[in-house]
C-alpha positions in Angstrom: -2.4 1.2 5.2 -0.1 3.6 3.3 -0.1 3.8 -0.4 1.3 6.0 -3.1 -1.3 7.0 -5.7 -1.4 8.9 -8.9 -3.0 12.2 -7.9 -2.5 13.8 -11.3 -0.4 12.8 -14.2 2.8 14.6 -15.1 6.6 14.3 -15.2 7.8 12.2 -12.3 10.1 15.0 -11.1 7.0 17.3 -10.8 5.4 15.1 -8.1 2.4 13.5 -9.6 2.2 11.0 -6.7 0.7 11.5 -3.3 1.0 9.3 -0.2 -2.4 8.4 1.3 -3.8 6.3 4.1 -6.4 3.7 3.0 -8.5 1.3 4.9 -7.0 -2.1 5.3 -8.5 -4.5 2.7 -10.1 -7.7 3.8 -9.3 -10.8 1.7 -12.2 -12.4 -0.1 -12.9 -16.1 -0.4 -9.9 -18.0 -1.6 -7.6 -14.9 -1.3 -4.9 -13.8 1.1 -3.8 -10.4 2.4 -0.1 -9.6 2.2 1.7 -7.2 4.6 4.2 -5.8 2.0 7.8 -5.5 3.1 9.3 -4.7 -0.4 7.6 -3.2 -3.4 9.0 -2.7 -6.9 8.1 0.3 -9.0 8.5 -0.6 -12.6 8.3 1.4 -15.8 4.6 0.6 -16.1 4.0 2.5 -12.8 6.0 5.4 -14.2 3.9 5.3 -17.4 0.8 5.6 -15.3 2.2 8.5 -13.2 3.4 10.4 -16.2 0.2 9.9 -18.2 1.5 7.6 -20.9 -1.0 5.0 -19.9 -4.5 6.1 -18.7 -5.3 5.0 -15.2 -8.3 2.7 -14.9 -9.6 4.6 -11.9 -8.8 7.8 -10.0 -6.0 7.7 -7.4 -4.7 4.2 -8.6 -2.0 2.9 -6.3 1.4 2.2 -8.0 3.6 -0.8 -7.2 2.4 -4.3 -8.2 5.5 -6.5 -7.7 5.8 -7.2 -4.0 7.3 -9.4 -1.3 5.8 -9.7 2.1 4.1 -11.9 4.7 0.6 -13.3 4.7 -1.3 -11.6 7.5 -4.9 -12.6 6.8 -6.7 -15.4 5.0 -10.0 -15.4 3.2 -12.6 -18.1 3.7 -11.5 -21.4 2.1 -7.9 -20.4 1.7 -5.5 -23.3 2.6 -2.4 -23.0 0.3 -0.8 -20.4 2.6 -0.7 -19.8 6.3 -0.5 -16.5 8.3 3.2 -15.7 8.5 4.3 -17.3 5.2 6.7 -15.2 3.1 5.3 -14.7 -0.4 6.1 -12.9 -3.6 3.5 -11.4 -5.9 4.5 -10.9 -9.5 2.5 -8.9 -12.1 0.3 -11.2 -14.1 -2.0 -9.8 -16.7 -3.8 -13.1 -17.1 -3.4 -16.8 -16.2 -5.5 -19.7 -17.3 -5.3 -21.6 -14.0 -3.9 -24.8 -15.4 -0.6 -24.7 -13.4 0.3 -24.2 -9.8 
C-alpha cells in the first residue's frame, strides 16, 4: 500500500513528507481493514510534518480521517461486511459505552 510519511520535520513547502510503499496490514481480531478512497489531512498532520508535535515513531504516516470500503475482516468481526462503505474519524479515546 502507498502512504505519505514524515521523513524529517520541516516547513511543509520544503518537502518533509515522502511517499512510501508498505506491506498491507492484516486486521486483528474484531478489526476491519479499509481500502481508503479519500483521506483528509488536517492541521494535526501538518503539525507533525513541521515538527510542532513530536512523532511517536519514525516515518509516521499522516492522514487519519478516511472514507473507504471494508476489504478484509479480522476474526470475530460481524458489524461490517466486505464491501461496506465506512468512514473513520479521529478519536483520541472512547469508553465503549455507545455504538
